[in-house]
Phi, psi and omega in degrees: 000126185291146172241148179287144178252129181242135171286162180306307181306327178289318183294324180294324180289325181295312177298316180297325176288333173289342182068193184309149184266040167048051168088003182299324183288317182297313186289319178295323175293322175294322176295319175292324184287317173309316181290314174302318188293334179280326177294319183268327170062326184268103171303155183088351169291153179282132185230128169257132177239129179267123179243121182275197190269344189259196180297336166305315168309321170290327171299320176302309178303323176293316175307314178297315171304315185291319179292316175307319191282344175265021174066031168277150169268110194248138169245136174241132176239137184209131177270358188291137171272127184302327176297330173277001184283147167300163177300316173297323183289315183297323179291321176304314185296319184297315186297313177304309173302318180293330180285354186106351182288160175239155176246126179260124166309138180303322179300318177301318183288318183290346185267005179247067182291346178271003174289138195253145178233148175248134184227110173064034185078004180253132170278134184233153186247143168085159179295327182305305185302311181309307180298314176302311181295329171296320182287334178283321180294317180293325183290328192270000000 
């Protein structure tokens, strides 16, 4: 049986007509925040959240807001233009900002190569090393 192939623009139109996803983004953000909190376990730790331009970026803002509510020190970095966000992602972004959170442009962070990060006791320089360190730690 043939199946339909939808372009991204088609899917966005379908999603827009369907309206808000009845808390899907909030539930995804809460589940991811719970998982992250289990990995870190020590409240008061610094957490870096990378928020992209799509609905996954909206999920990231939800994660950030939930972790902040659990007493983590959360920094959000995003290259996304707020004008291009979906309604759900824009609402999640607003929720993060309303909680007192800030959004750091990716360009600002990437222009600080001398910034120091610690990964499992080893000092790393620059945001790329920090992101790679997080990925390696989670994968290992």
